[in-house]
mmCIF file as Biopython writes it, N, C-alpha, C and O atoms, coordinates in Angstrom:
data_model
#
loop_
_atom_site.group_PDB
_atom_site.id
_atom_site.type_symbol
_atom_site.label_atom_id
_atom_site.label_alt_id
_atom_site.label_comp_id
_atom_site.label_asym_id
_atom_site.label_entity_id
_atom_site.label_seq_id
_atom_site.pdbx_PDB_ins_code
_atom_site.Cartn_x
_atom_site.Cartn_y
_atom_site.Cartn_z
_atom_site.occupancy
_atom_site.B_iso_or_equiv
_atom_site.auth_seq_id
_atom_site.auth_asym_id
_atom_site.pdbx_PDB_model_num
ATOM 1   N N  . MET A ? 1  ? 61.783 95.837  73.425 1.0 0.0 1  A 1 
ATOM 2   C CA . MET A ? 1  ? 63.183 95.498  73.461 1.0 0.0 1  A 1 
ATOM 3   C C  . MET A ? 1  ? 63.665 95.645  74.909 1.0 0.0 1  A 1 
ATOM 4   O O  . MET A ? 1  ? 63.368 96.632  75.583 1.0 0.0 1  A 1 
ATOM 5   N N  . ASP A ? 2  ? 64.396 94.665  75.356 1.0 0.0 2  A 1 
ATOM 6   C CA . ASP A ? 2  ? 64.869 94.623  76.730 1.0 0.0 2  A 1 
ATOM 7   C C  . ASP A ? 2  ? 66.267 95.235  76.815 1.0 0.0 2  A 1 
ATOM 8   O O  . ASP A ? 2  ? 67.051 95.134  75.872 1.0 0.0 2  A 1 
ATOM 9   N N  . VAL A ? 3  ? 66.572 95.864  77.936 1.0 0.0 3  A 1 
ATOM 10  C CA . VAL A ? 3  ? 67.876 96.496  78.111 1.0 0.0 3  A 1 
ATOM 11  C C  . VAL A ? 3  ? 68.991 95.448  78.070 1.0 0.0 3  A 1 
ATOM 12  O O  . VAL A ? 3  ? 70.083 95.722  77.571 1.0 0.0 3  A 1 
ATOM 13  N N  . ARG A ? 4  ? 68.723 94.267  78.586 1.0 0.0 4  A 1 
ATOM 14  C CA . ARG A ? 4  ? 69.734 93.208  78.546 1.0 0.0 4  A 1 
ATOM 15  C C  . ARG A ? 4  ? 70.104 92.848  77.110 1.0 0.0 4  A 1 
ATOM 16  O O  . ARG A ? 4  ? 71.270 92.588  76.813 1.0 0.0 4  A 1 
ATOM 17  N N  . GLU A ? 5  ? 69.122 92.834  76.231 1.0 0.0 5  A 1 
ATOM 18  C CA . GLU A ? 5  ? 69.382 92.567  74.813 1.0 0.0 5  A 1 
ATOM 19  C C  . GLU A ? 5  ? 70.270 93.660  74.218 1.0 0.0 5  A 1 
ATOM 20  O O  . GLU A ? 5  ? 71.192 93.381  73.451 1.0 0.0 5  A 1 
ATOM 21  N N  . ILE A ? 6  ? 69.980 94.893  74.583 1.0 0.0 6  A 1 
ATOM 22  C CA . ILE A ? 6  ? 70.726 96.021  74.035 1.0 0.0 6  A 1 
ATOM 23  C C  . ILE A ? 6  ? 72.172 95.981  74.512 1.0 0.0 6  A 1 
ATOM 24  O O  . ILE A ? 6  ? 73.095 96.226  73.735 1.0 0.0 6  A 1 
ATOM 25  N N  . ARG A ? 7  ? 72.364 95.675  75.775 1.0 0.0 7  A 1 
ATOM 26  C CA . ARG A ? 7  ? 73.725 95.641  76.324 1.0 0.0 7  A 1 
ATOM 27  C C  . ARG A ? 7  ? 74.566 94.543  75.679 1.0 0.0 7  A 1 
ATOM 28  O O  . ARG A ? 7  ? 75.793 94.637  75.665 1.0 0.0 7  A 1 
ATOM 29  N N  . ASN A ? 8  ? 73.930 93.512  75.149 1.0 0.0 8  A 1 
ATOM 30  C CA . ASN A ? 8  ? 74.653 92.431  74.481 1.0 0.0 8  A 1 
ATOM 31  C C  . ASN A ? 8  ? 75.008 92.771  73.030 1.0 0.0 8  A 1 
ATOM 32  O O  . ASN A ? 8  ? 75.783 92.053  72.398 1.0 0.0 8  A 1 
ATOM 33  N N  . MET A ? 9  ? 74.447 93.861  72.504 1.0 0.0 9  A 1 
ATOM 34  C CA . MET A ? 9  ? 74.732 94.272  71.129 1.0 0.0 9  A 1 
ATOM 35  C C  . MET A ? 9  ? 76.064 95.010  71.077 1.0 0.0 9  A 1 
ATOM 36  O O  . MET A ? 9  ? 76.499 95.604  72.063 1.0 0.0 9  A 1 
ATOM 37  N N  . ASP A ? 10 ? 76.699 94.964  69.917 1.0 0.0 10 A 1 
ATOM 38  C CA . ASP A ? 10 ? 77.895 95.780  69.743 1.0 0.0 10 A 1 
ATOM 39  C C  . ASP A ? 10 ? 77.471 97.175  69.272 1.0 0.0 10 A 1 
ATOM 40  O O  . ASP A ? 10 ? 76.308 97.395  68.934 1.0 0.0 10 A 1 
ATOM 41  N N  . ASP A ? 11 ? 78.411 98.102  69.251 1.0 0.0 11 A 1 
ATOM 42  C CA . ASP A ? 11 ? 78.098 99.504  68.952 1.0 0.0 11 A 1 
ATOM 43  C C  . ASP A ? 11 ? 77.486 99.690  67.566 1.0 0.0 11 A 1 
ATOM 44  O O  . ASP A ? 11 ? 76.554 100.475 67.393 1.0 0.0 11 A 1 
ATOM 45  N N  . GLU A ? 12 ? 78.007 98.975  66.596 1.0 0.0 12 A 1 
ATOM 46  C CA . GLU A ? 12 ? 77.498 99.102  65.227 1.0 0.0 12 A 1 
ATOM 47  C C  . GLU A ? 12 ? 76.050 98.620  65.126 1.0 0.0 12 A 1 
ATOM 48  O O  . GLU A ? 12 ? 75.230 99.229  64.439 1.0 0.0 12 A 1 
ATOM 49  N N  . LYS A ? 13 ? 75.752 97.538  65.806 1.0 0.0 13 A 1 
ATOM 50  C CA . LYS A ? 13 ? 74.385 96.993  65.804 1.0 0.0 13 A 1 
ATOM 51  C C  . LYS A ? 13 ? 73.414 97.973  66.462 1.0 0.0 13 A 1 
ATOM 52  O O  . LYS A ? 13 ? 72.274 98.117  66.019 1.0 0.0 13 A 1 
ATOM 53  N N  . ILE A ? 14 ? 73.868 98.642  67.517 1.0 0.0 14 A 1 
ATOM 54  C CA . ILE A ? 14 ? 73.017 99.642  68.173 1.0 0.0 14 A 1 
ATOM 55  C C  . ILE A ? 14 ? 72.712 100.791 67.221 1.0 0.0 14 A 1 
ATOM 56  O O  . ILE A ? 14 ? 71.569 101.239 67.131 1.0 0.0 14 A 1 
ATOM 57  N N  . LEU A ? 15 ? 73.727 101.266 66.511 1.0 0.0 15 A 1 
ATOM 58  C CA . LEU A ? 15 ? 73.510 102.349 65.542 1.0 0.0 15 A 1 
ATOM 59  C C  . LEU A ? 15 ? 72.535 101.935 64.444 1.0 0.0 15 A 1 
ATOM 60  O O  . LEU A ? 15 ? 71.658 102.710 64.060 1.0 0.0 15 A 1 
ATOM 61  N N  . ASP A ? 16 ? 72.691 100.717 63.943 1.0 0.0 16 A 1 
ATOM 62  C CA . ASP A ? 16 ? 71.779 100.215 62.917 1.0 0.0 16 A 1 
ATOM 63  C C  . ASP A ? 16 ? 70.354 100.125 63.440 1.0 0.0 16 A 1 
ATOM 64  O O  . ASP A ? 16 ? 69.402 100.461 62.736 1.0 0.0 16 A 1 
ATOM 65  N N  . GLU A ? 17 ? 70.215 99.675  64.664 1.0 0.0 17 A 1 
ATOM 66  C CA . GLU A ? 17 ? 68.883 99.528  65.257 1.0 0.0 17 A 1 
ATOM 67  C C  . GLU A ? 17 ? 68.230 100.891 65.467 1.0 0.0 17 A 1 
ATOM 68  O O  . GLU A ? 17 ? 67.025 101.040 65.261 1.0 0.0 17 A 1 
ATOM 69  N N  . ILE A ? 18 ? 69.018 101.883 65.874 1.0 0.0 18 A 1 
ATOM 70  C CA . ILE A ? 18 ? 68.478 103.235 66.034 1.0 0.0 18 A 1 
ATOM 71  C C  . ILE A ? 18 ? 67.972 103.761 64.696 1.0 0.0 18 A 1 
ATOM 72  O O  . ILE A ? 18 ? 66.881 104.326 64.620 1.0 0.0 18 A 1 
ATOM 73  N N  . GLU A ? 19 ? 68.757 103.579 63.648 1.0 0.0 19 A 1 
ATOM 74  C CA . GLU A ? 19 ? 68.343 104.022 62.310 1.0 0.0 19 A 1 
ATOM 75  C C  . GLU A ? 19 ? 67.040 103.348 61.889 1.0 0.0 19 A 1 
ATOM 76  O O  . GLU A ? 19 ? 66.123 104.008 61.401 1.0 0.0 19 A 1 
ATOM 77  N N  . ASP A ? 20 ? 66.963 102.037 62.078 1.0 0.0 20 A 1 
ATOM 78  C CA . ASP A ? 20 ? 65.763 101.293 61.693 1.0 0.0 20 A 1 
ATOM 79  C C  . ASP A ? 20 ? 64.536 101.771 62.466 1.0 0.0 20 A 1 
ATOM 80  O O  . ASP A ? 20 ? 63.460 101.935 61.893 1.0 0.0 20 A 1 
ATOM 81  N N  . LEU A ? 21 ? 64.702 101.991 63.757 1.0 0.0 21 A 1 
ATOM 82  C CA . LEU A ? 21 ? 63.573 102.427 64.572 1.0 0.0 21 A 1 
ATOM 83  C C  . LEU A ? 21 ? 63.144 103.849 64.226 1.0 0.0 21 A 1 
ATOM 84  O O  . LEU A ? 21 ? 61.955 104.161 64.280 1.0 0.0 21 A 1 
ATOM 85  N N  . LYS A ? 22 ? 64.085 104.706 63.875 1.0 0.0 22 A 1 
ATOM 86  C CA . LYS A ? 22 ? 63.724 106.067 63.464 1.0 0.0 22 A 1 
ATOM 87  C C  . LYS A ? 22 ? 62.903 106.039 62.177 1.0 0.0 22 A 1 
ATOM 88  O O  . LYS A ? 22 ? 61.933 106.783 62.034 1.0 0.0 22 A 1 
ATOM 89  N N  . GLU A ? 23 ? 63.297 105.182 61.249 1.0 0.0 23 A 1 
ATOM 90  C CA . GLU A ? 23 ? 62.523 105.043 60.014 1.0 0.0 23 A 1 
ATOM 91  C C  . GLU A ? 23 ? 61.131 104.485 60.302 1.0 0.0 23 A 1 
ATOM 92  O O  . GLU A ? 23 ? 60.140 104.940 59.731 1.0 0.0 23 A 1 
ATOM 93  N N  . ALA A ? 24 ? 61.068 103.508 61.182 1.0 0.0 24 A 1 
ATOM 94  C CA . ALA A ? 24 ? 59.778 102.922 61.547 1.0 0.0 24 A 1 
ATOM 95  C C  . ALA A ? 24 ? 58.901 103.969 62.218 1.0 0.0 24 A 1 
ATOM 96  O O  . ALA A ? 24 ? 57.701 104.032 61.953 1.0 0.0 24 A 1 
ATOM 97  N N  . LEU A ? 25 ? 59.487 104.792 63.083 1.0 0.0 25 A 1 
ATOM 98  C CA . LEU A ? 25 ? 58.729 105.844 63.762 1.0 0.0 25 A 1 
ATOM 99  C C  . LEU A ? 25 ? 58.175 106.848 62.758 1.0 0.0 25 A 1 
ATOM 100 O O  . LEU A ? 25 ? 57.045 107.315 62.895 1.0 0.0 25 A 1 
ATOM 101 N N  . PHE A ? 26 ? 58.974 107.174 61.757 1.0 0.0 26 A 1 
ATOM 102 C CA . PHE A ? 26 ? 58.502 108.091 60.713 1.0 0.0 26 A 1 
ATOM 103 C C  . PHE A ? 26 ? 57.284 107.512 60.002 1.0 0.0 26 A 1 
ATOM 104 O O  . PHE A ? 26 ? 56.281 108.196 59.796 1.0 0.0 26 A 1 
ATOM 105 N N  . ARG A ? 27 ? 57.397 106.222 59.630 1.0 0.0 27 A 1 
ATOM 106 C CA . ARG A ? 27 ? 56.264 105.569 58.947 1.0 0.0 27 A 1 
ATOM 107 C C  . ARG A ? 27 ? 55.035 105.495 59.847 1.0 0.0 27 A 1 
ATOM 108 O O  . ARG A ? 27 ? 53.911 105.673 59.379 1.0 0.0 27 A 1 
ATOM 109 N N  . LEU A ? 28 ? 55.241 105.234 61.128 1.0 0.0 28 A 1 
ATOM 110 C CA . LEU A ? 28 ? 54.111 105.167 62.062 1.0 0.0 28 A 1 
ATOM 111 C C  . LEU A ? 28 ? 53.432 106.521 62.209 1.0 0.0 28 A 1 
ATOM 112 O O  . LEU A ? 28 ? 52.206 106.597 62.297 1.0 0.0 28 A 1 
ATOM 113 N N  . ARG A ? 29 ? 54.218 107.585 62.235 1.0 0.0 29 A 1 
ATOM 114 C CA . ARG A ? 29 ? 53.637 108.925 62.340 1.0 0.0 29 A 1 
ATOM 115 C C  . ARG A ? 29 ? 52.840 109.280 61.088 1.0 0.0 29 A 1 
ATOM 116 O O  . ARG A ? 29 ? 51.799 109.933 61.170 1.0 0.0 29 A 1 
ATOM 117 N N  . LEU A ? 30 ? 53.331 108.849 59.939 1.0 0.0 30 A 1 
ATOM 118 C CA . LEU A ? 30 ? 52.572 109.075 58.706 1.0 0.0 30 A 1 
ATOM 119 C C  . LEU A ? 30 ? 51.241 108.329 58.746 1.0 0.0 30 A 1 
ATOM 120 O O  . LEU A ? 30 ? 50.200 108.873 58.377 1.0 0.0 30 A 1 
ATOM 121 N N  . GLN A ? 31 ? 51.288 107.093 59.194 1.0 0.0 31 A 1 
ATOM 122 C CA . GLN A ? 31 ? 50.068 106.303 59.291 1.0 0.0 31 A 1 
ATOM 123 C C  . GLN A ? 31 ? 49.090 106.935 60.273 1.0 0.0 31 A 1 
ATOM 124 O O  . GLN A ? 31 ? 47.882 106.952 60.035 1.0 0.0 31 A 1 
ATOM 125 N N  . GLU A ? 32 ? 49.620 107.458 61.383 1.0 0.0 32 A 1 
ATOM 126 C CA . GLU A ? 32 ? 48.745 108.084 62.370 1.0 0.0 32 A 1 
ATOM 127 C C  . GLU A ? 32 ? 48.088 109.336 61.810 1.0 0.0 32 A 1 
ATOM 128 O O  . GLU A ? 32 ? 46.898 109.569 62.022 1.0 0.0 32 A 1 
ATOM 129 N N  . SER A ? 33 ? 48.868 110.141 61.094 1.0 0.0 33 A 1 
ATOM 130 C CA . SER A ? 33 ? 48.316 111.380 60.559 1.0 0.0 33 A 1 
ATOM 131 C C  . SER A ? 33 ? 47.277 111.126 59.469 1.0 0.0 33 A 1 
ATOM 132 O O  . SER A ? 33 ? 46.374 111.938 59.268 1.0 0.0 33 A 1 
ATOM 133 N N  . SER A ? 34 ? 47.403 110.009 58.773 1.0 0.0 34 A 1 
ATOM 134 C CA . SER A ? 34 ? 46.427 109.702 57.724 1.0 0.0 34 A 1 
ATOM 135 C C  . SER A ? 34 ? 45.268 108.863 58.242 1.0 0.0 34 A 1 
ATOM 136 O O  . SER A ? 34 ? 44.351 108.527 57.492 1.0 0.0 34 A 1 
ATOM 137 N N  . GLY A ? 35 ? 45.312 108.526 59.531 1.0 0.0 35 A 1 
ATOM 138 C CA . GLY A ? 35 ? 44.206 107.791 60.127 1.0 0.0 35 A 1 
ATOM 139 C C  . GLY A ? 35 ? 44.258 106.290 59.899 1.0 0.0 35 A 1 
ATOM 140 O O  . GLY A ? 35 ? 43.268 105.602 60.146 1.0 0.0 35 A 1 
ATOM 141 N N  . GLN A ? 36 ? 45.372 105.769 59.440 1.0 0.0 36 A 1 
ATOM 142 C CA . GLN A ? 36 ? 45.481 104.342 59.159 1.0 0.0 36 A 1 
ATOM 143 C C  . GLN A ? 36 ? 45.994 103.541 60.347 1.0 0.0 36 A 1 
ATOM 144 O O  . GLN A ? 36 ? 45.872 102.317 60.361 1.0 0.0 36 A 1 
ATOM 145 N N  . LEU A ? 37 ? 46.564 104.209 61.342 1.0 0.0 37 A 1 
ATOM 146 C CA . LEU A ? 37 ? 47.154 103.514 62.486 1.0 0.0 37 A 1 
ATOM 147 C C  . LEU A ? 37 ? 46.081 103.219 63.526 1.0 0.0 37 A 1 
ATOM 148 O O  . LEU A ? 37 ? 45.444 104.131 64.054 1.0 0.0 37 A 1 
ATOM 149 N N  . GLU A ? 38 ? 45.890 101.941 63.813 1.0 0.0 38 A 1 
ATOM 150 C CA . GLU A ? 38 ? 44.862 101.553 64.780 1.0 0.0 38 A 1 
ATOM 151 C C  . GLU A ? 38 ? 45.399 101.553 66.205 1.0 0.0 38 A 1 
ATOM 152 O O  . GLU A ? 38 ? 44.708 101.984 67.128 1.0 0.0 38 A 1 
ATOM 153 N N  . ASN A ? 39 ? 46.637 101.070 66.393 1.0 0.0 39 A 1 
ATOM 154 C CA . ASN A ? 39 ? 47.215 100.969 67.723 1.0 0.0 39 A 1 
ATOM 155 C C  . ASN A ? 39 ? 48.284 102.042 67.887 1.0 0.0 39 A 1 
ATOM 156 O O  . ASN A ? 39 ? 49.408 101.887 67.408 1.0 0.0 39 A 1 
ATOM 157 N N  . THR A ? 40 ? 47.930 103.134 68.568 1.0 0.0 40 A 1 
ATOM 158 C CA . THR A ? 40 ? 48.867 104.239 68.731 1.0 0.0 40 A 1 
ATOM 159 C C  . THR A ? 40 ? 49.925 103.962 69.792 1.0 0.0 40 A 1 
ATOM 160 O O  . THR A ? 40 ? 50.890 104.719 69.900 1.0 0.0 40 A 1 
ATOM 161 N N  . ASP A ? 41 ? 49.772 102.915 70.565 1.0 0.0 41 A 1 
ATOM 162 C CA . ASP A ? 41 ? 50.785 102.548 71.561 1.0 0.0 41 A 1 
ATOM 163 C C  . ASP A ? 41 ? 52.105 102.163 70.907 1.0 0.0 41 A 1 
ATOM 164 O O  . ASP A ? 41 ? 53.157 102.246 71.540 1.0 0.0 41 A 1 
ATOM 165 N N  . VAL A ? 42 ? 52.059 101.751 69.668 1.0 0.0 42 A 1 
ATOM 166 C CA . VAL A ? 42 ? 53.266 101.334 68.952 1.0 0.0 42 A 1 
ATOM 167 C C  . VAL A ? 42 ? 54.239 102.505 68.846 1.0 0.0 42 A 1 
ATOM 168 O O  . VAL A ? 42 ? 55.453 102.313 68.924 1.0 0.0 42 A 1 
ATOM 169 N N  . ILE A ? 43 ? 53.721 103.701 68.671 1.0 0.0 43 A 1 
ATOM 170 C CA . ILE A ? 43 ? 54.575 104.887 68.571 1.0 0.0 43 A 1 
ATOM 171 C C  . ILE A ? 43 ? 55.314 105.100 69.883 1.0 0.0 43 A 1 
ATOM 172 O O  . ILE A ? 43 ? 56.519 105.354 69.887 1.0 0.0 43 A 1 
ATOM 173 N N  . ARG A ? 44 ? 54.600 104.998 70.991 1.0 0.0 44 A 1 
ATOM 174 C CA . ARG A ? 44 ? 55.211 105.195 72.302 1.0 0.0 44 A 1 
ATOM 175 C C  . ARG A ? 44 ? 56.287 104.155 72.567 1.0 0.0 44 A 1 
ATOM 176 O O  . ARG A ? 44 ? 57.358 104.488 73.075 1.0 0.0 44 A 1 
ATOM 177 N N  . HIS A ? 45 ? 56.015 102.900 72.230 1.0 0.0 45 A 1 
ATOM 178 C CA . HIS A ? 45 ? 56.985 101.825 72.452 1.0 0.0 45 A 1 
ATOM 179 C C  . HIS A ? 45 ? 58.228 102.007 71.573 1.0 0.0 45 A 1 
ATOM 180 O O  . HIS A ? 45 ? 59.346 101.729 72.005 1.0 0.0 45 A 1 
ATOM 181 N N  . THR A ? 46 ? 58.027 102.467 70.359 1.0 0.0 46 A 1 
ATOM 182 C CA . THR A ? 46 ? 59.148 102.701 69.456 1.0 0.0 46 A 1 
ATOM 183 C C  . THR A ? 46 ? 60.037 103.828 69.980 1.0 0.0 46 A 1 
ATOM 184 O O  . THR A ? 46 ? 61.263 103.727 69.940 1.0 0.0 46 A 1 
ATOM 185 N N  . LYS A ? 47 ? 59.417 104.899 70.472 1.0 0.0 47 A 1 
ATOM 186 C CA . LYS A ? 47 ? 60.184 106.005 71.020 1.0 0.0 47 A 1 
ATOM 187 C C  . LYS A ? 47 ? 60.976 105.568 72.247 1.0 0.0 47 A 1 
ATOM 188 O O  . LYS A ? 47 ? 62.115 105.993 72.438 1.0 0.0 47 A 1 
ATOM 189 N N  . ARG A ? 48 ? 60.387 104.739 73.061 1.0 0.0 48 A 1 
ATOM 190 C CA . ARG A ? 48 ? 61.082 104.254 74.257 1.0 0.0 48 A 1 
ATOM 191 C C  . ARG A ? 48 ? 62.243 103.335 73.893 1.0 0.0 48 A 1 
ATOM 192 O O  . ARG A ? 48 ? 63.288 103.365 74.543 1.0 0.0 48 A 1 
ATOM 193 N N  . ASP A ? 49 ? 62.063 102.521 72.858 1.0 0.0 49 A 1 
ATOM 194 C CA . ASP A ? 49 ? 63.159 101.659 72.411 1.0 0.0 49 A 1 
ATOM 195 C C  . ASP A ? 49 ? 64.336 102.492 71.911 1.0 0.0 49 A 1 
ATOM 196 O O  . ASP A ? 49 ? 65.493 102.173 72.183 1.0 0.0 49 A 1 
ATOM 197 N N  . ILE A ? 50 ? 64.030 103.561 71.177 1.0 0.0 50 A 1 
ATOM 198 C CA . ILE A ? 50 ? 65.088 104.456 70.700 1.0 0.0 50 A 1 
ATOM 199 C C  . ILE A ? 50 ? 65.812 105.078 71.892 1.0 0.0 50 A 1 
ATOM 200 O O  . ILE A ? 50 ? 67.039 105.171 71.896 1.0 0.0 50 A 1 
ATOM 201 N N  . ALA A ? 51 ? 65.060 105.499 72.894 1.0 0.0 51 A 1 
ATOM 202 C CA . ALA A ? 51 ? 65.660 106.110 74.079 1.0 0.0 51 A 1 
ATOM 203 C C  . ALA A ? 51 ? 66.545 105.108 74.821 1.0 0.0 51 A 1 
ATOM 204 O O  . ALA A ? 51 ? 67.622 105.467 75.298 1.0 0.0 51 A 1 
ATOM 205 N N  . ARG A ? 52 ? 66.099 103.858 74.921 1.0 0.0 52 A 1 
ATOM 206 C CA . ARG A ? 52 ? 66.910 102.836 75.582 1.0 0.0 52 A 1 
ATOM 207 C C  . ARG A ? 52 ? 68.230 102.615 74.837 1.0 0.0 52 A 1 
ATOM 208 O O  . ARG A ? 52 ? 69.292 102.516 75.453 1.0 0.0 52 A 1 
ATOM 209 N N  . LEU A ? 53 ? 68.151 102.542 73.530 1.0 0.0 53 A 1 
ATOM 210 C CA . LEU A ? 53 ? 69.355 102.350 72.726 1.0 0.0 53 A 1 
ATOM 211 C C  . LEU A ? 53 ? 70.322 103.512 72.893 1.0 0.0 53 A 1 
ATOM 212 O O  . LEU A ? 53 ? 71.527 103.310 73.046 1.0 0.0 53 A 1 
ATOM 213 N N  . LYS A ? 54 ? 69.789 104.734 72.864 1.0 0.0 54 A 1 
ATOM 214 C CA . LYS A ? 54 ? 70.641 105.904 73.012 1.0 0.0 54 A 1 
ATOM 215 C C  . LYS A ? 54 ? 71.247 105.985 74.411 1.0 0.0 54 A 1 
ATOM 216 O O  . LYS A ? 54 ? 72.373 106.455 74.573 1.0 0.0 54 A 1 
ATOM 217 N N  . THR A ? 55 ? 70.511 105.533 75.411 1.0 0.0 55 A 1 
ATOM 218 C CA . THR A ? 55 ? 71.026 105.541 76.776 1.0 0.0 55 A 1 
ATOM 219 C C  . THR A ? 55 ? 72.219 104.609 76.912 1.0 0.0 55 A 1 
ATOM 220 O O  . THR A ? 55 ? 73.237 104.984 77.494 1.0 0.0 55 A 1 
ATOM 221 N N  . VAL A ? 56 ? 72.103 103.406 76.383 1.0 0.0 56 A 1 
ATOM 222 C CA . VAL A ? 56 ? 73.210 102.449 76.444 1.0 0.0 56 A 1 
ATOM 223 C C  . VAL A ? 56 ? 74.398 102.977 75.638 1.0 0.0 56 A 1 
ATOM 224 O O  . VAL A ? 56 ? 75.549 102.835 76.050 1.0 0.0 56 A 1 
ATOM 225 N N  . GLN A ? 57 ? 74.113 103.577 74.505 1.0 0.0 57 A 1 
ATOM 226 C CA . GLN A ? 57 ? 75.173 104.157 73.674 1.0 0.0 57 A 1 
ATOM 227 C C  . GLN A ? 57 ? 75.912 105.256 74.447 1.0 0.0 57 A 1 
ATOM 228 O O  . GLN A ? 57 ? 77.140 105.328 74.399 1.0 0.0 57 A 1 
ATOM 229 N N  . ARG A ? 58 ? 75.184 106.094 75.145 1.0 0.0 58 A 1 
ATOM 230 C CA . ARG A ? 58 ? 75.787 107.182 75.930 1.0 0.0 58 A 1 
ATOM 231 C C  . ARG A ? 58 ? 76.583 106.627 77.108 1.0 0.0 58 A 1 
ATOM 232 O O  . ARG A ? 58 ? 77.666 107.128 77.411 1.0 0.0 58 A 1 
ATOM 233 N N  . GLU A ? 59 ? 76.061 105.604 77.772 1.0 0.0 59 A 1 
ATOM 234 C CA . GLU A ? 59 ? 76.780 104.982 78.882 1.0 0.0 59 A 1 
ATOM 235 C C  . GLU A ? 59 ? 78.129 104.446 78.417 1.0 0.0 59 A 1 
ATOM 236 O O  . GLU A ? 59 ? 79.140 104.602 79.102 1.0 0.0 59 A 1 
ATOM 237 N N  . ARG A ? 60 ? 78.134 103.818 77.253 1.0 0.0 60 A 1 
ATOM 238 C CA . ARG A ? 60 ? 79.379 103.284 76.711 1.0 0.0 60 A 1 
ATOM 239 C C  . ARG A ? 60 ? 80.361 104.391 76.367 1.0 0.0 60 A 1 
ATOM 240 O O  . ARG A ? 60 ? 81.561 104.250 76.600 1.0 0.0 60 A 1 
ATOM 241 N N  . ALA A ? 61 ? 79.863 105.490 75.815 1.0 0.0 61 A 1 
ATOM 242 C CA . ALA A ? 61 ? 80.731 106.612 75.466 1.0 0.0 61 A 1 
ATOM 243 C C  . ALA A ? 61 ? 81.338 107.226 76.724 1.0 0.0 61 A 1 
ATOM 244 O O  . ALA A ? 61 ? 82.522 107.563 76.740 1.0 0.0 61 A 1 
ATOM 245 N N  . LEU A ? 62 ? 80.543 107.371 77.770 1.0 0.0 62 A 1 
ATOM 246 C CA . LEU A ? 62 ? 81.057 107.931 79.019 1.0 0.0 62 A 1 
ATOM 247 C C  . LEU A ? 62 ? 82.076 106.998 79.664 1.0 0.0 62 A 1 
ATOM 248 O O  . LEU A ? 62 ? 83.090 107.451 80.194 1.0 0.0 62 A 1 
ATOM 249 N N  . ALA A ? 63 ? 81.808 105.699 79.618 1.0 0.0 63 A 1 
ATOM 250 C CA . ALA A ? 63 ? 82.737 104.732 80.190 1.0 0.0 63 A 1 
ATOM 251 C C  . ALA A ? 63 ? 84.072 104.742 79.433 1.0 0.0 63 A 1 
ATOM 252 O O  . ALA A ? 63 ? 85.136 104.626 80.040 1.0 0.0 63 A 1 
ATOM 253 N N  . ALA A ? 64 ? 84.006 104.878 78.129 1.0 0.0 64 A 1 
ATOM 254 C CA . ALA A ? 64 ? 85.232 104.926 77.321 1.0 0.0 64 A 1 
ATOM 255 C C  . ALA A ? 64 ? 86.005 106.208 77.612 1.0 0.0 64 A 1 
ATOM 256 O O  . ALA A ? 64 ? 87.233 106.187 77.702 1.0 0.0 64 A 1 
ATOM 257 N N  . ALA A ? 65 ? 85.298 107.315 77.758 1.0 0.0 65 A 1 
ATOM 258 C CA . ALA A ? 65 ? 85.957 108.584 78.045 1.0 0.0 65 A 1 
ATOM 259 C C  . ALA A ? 65 ? 86.586 108.549 79.429 1.0 0.0 65 A 1 
ATOM 260 O O  . ALA A ? 65 ? 87.689 109.058 79.629 1.0 0.0 65 A 1 
ATOM 261 N N  . GLN A ? 66 ? 85.904 107.964 80.358 1.0 0.0 66 A 1 
ATOM 262 C CA . GLN A ? 66 ? 86.425 107.871 81.721 1.0 0.0 66 A 1 
ATOM 263 C C  . GLN A ? 66 ? 87.663 106.959 81.753 1.0 0.0 66 A 1 
ATOM 264 O O  . GLN A ? 66 ? 88.646 107.258 82.431 1.0 0.0 66 A 1 
ATOM 265 N N  . ALA A ? 67 ? 87.602 105.871 81.029 1.0 0.0 67 A 1 
ATOM 266 C CA . ALA A ? 67 ? 88.744 104.955 80.974 1.0 0.0 67 A 1 
ATOM 267 C C  . ALA A ? 67 ? 89.945 105.650 80.314 1.0 0.0 67 A 1 
ATOM 268 O O  . ALA A ? 67 ? 91.084 105.472 80.747 1.0 0.0 67 A 1 
ATOM 269 N N  . ALA A ? 68 ? 89.690 106.417 79.297 1.0 0.0 68 A 1 
ATOM 270 C CA . ALA A ? 68 ? 90.768 107.135 78.614 1.0 0.0 68 A 1 
ATOM 271 C C  . ALA A ? 68 ? 91.357 108.201 79.521 1.0 0.0 68 A 1 
ATOM 272 O O  . ALA A ? 68 ? 92.560 108.458 79.481 1.0 0.0 68 A 1 
ATOM 273 N N  . GLY A ? 69 ? 90.521 108.819 80.334 1.0 0.0 69 A 1 
ATOM 274 C CA . GLY A ? 69 ? 90.984 109.836 81.254 1.0 0.0 69 A 1 
ATOM 275 C C  . GLY A ? 69 ? 91.835 109.264 82.374 1.0 0.0 69 A 1 
ATOM 276 O O  . GLY A ? 69 ? 92.744 109.932 82.868 1.0 0.0 69 A 1 
ATOM 277 N N  . GLU A ? 70 ? 91.554 108.063 82.769 1.0 0.0 70 A 1 
ATOM 278 C CA . GLU A ? 70 ? 92.317 107.420 83.839 1.0 0.0 70 A 1 
ATOM 279 C C  . GLU A ? 70 ? 93.689 106.960 83.353 1.0 0.0 70 A 1 
ATOM 280 O O  . GLU A ? 70 ? 94.643 106.904 84.130 1.0 0.0 70 A 1 
ATOM 281 N N  . VAL A ? 71 ? 93.781 106.635 82.080 1.0 0.0 71 A 1 
ATOM 282 C CA . VAL A ? 71 ? 95.024 106.128 81.514 1.0 0.0 71 A 1 
ATOM 283 C C  . VAL A ? 71 ? 96.041 107.264 81.396 1.0 0.0 71 A 1 
ATOM 284 O O  . VAL A ? 71 ? 97.233 107.052 81.623 1.0 0.0 71 A 1 
ATOM 285 N N  . GLU A ? 72 ? 95.588 108.449 81.048 1.0 0.0 72 A 1 
ATOM 286 C CA . GLU A ? 72 ? 96.493 109.591 80.817 1.0 0.0 72 A 1 
ATOM 287 C C  . GLU A ? 72 ? 97.099 110.088 82.047 1.0 0.0 72 A 1 
ATOM 288 O O  . GLU A ? 72 ? 97.878 111.040 82.010 1.0 0.0 72 A 1 
#
C-alpha cells in the first residue's frame, strides 16, 4: 500500500483498513505458527501497512489539534 493511496482515503476508510489488516495479521500469525505459511514476508508487509495507516491517522489528528489551537 502506497502512502499516496492512504492520504487520499477518508478517516473512516483508514479505520476500516486498519481493522481488516489487523485481522489479516492475526490469521497470518496463526498460519505461521502452524507451519502453513510459505511466504513470511507477508507478515512484515502487513505490519508496515498498518504502521503507515496509523502514521497518516496521527498526522491528521495532530493537524486538527493544531488548527483548533490556532483558532482559540
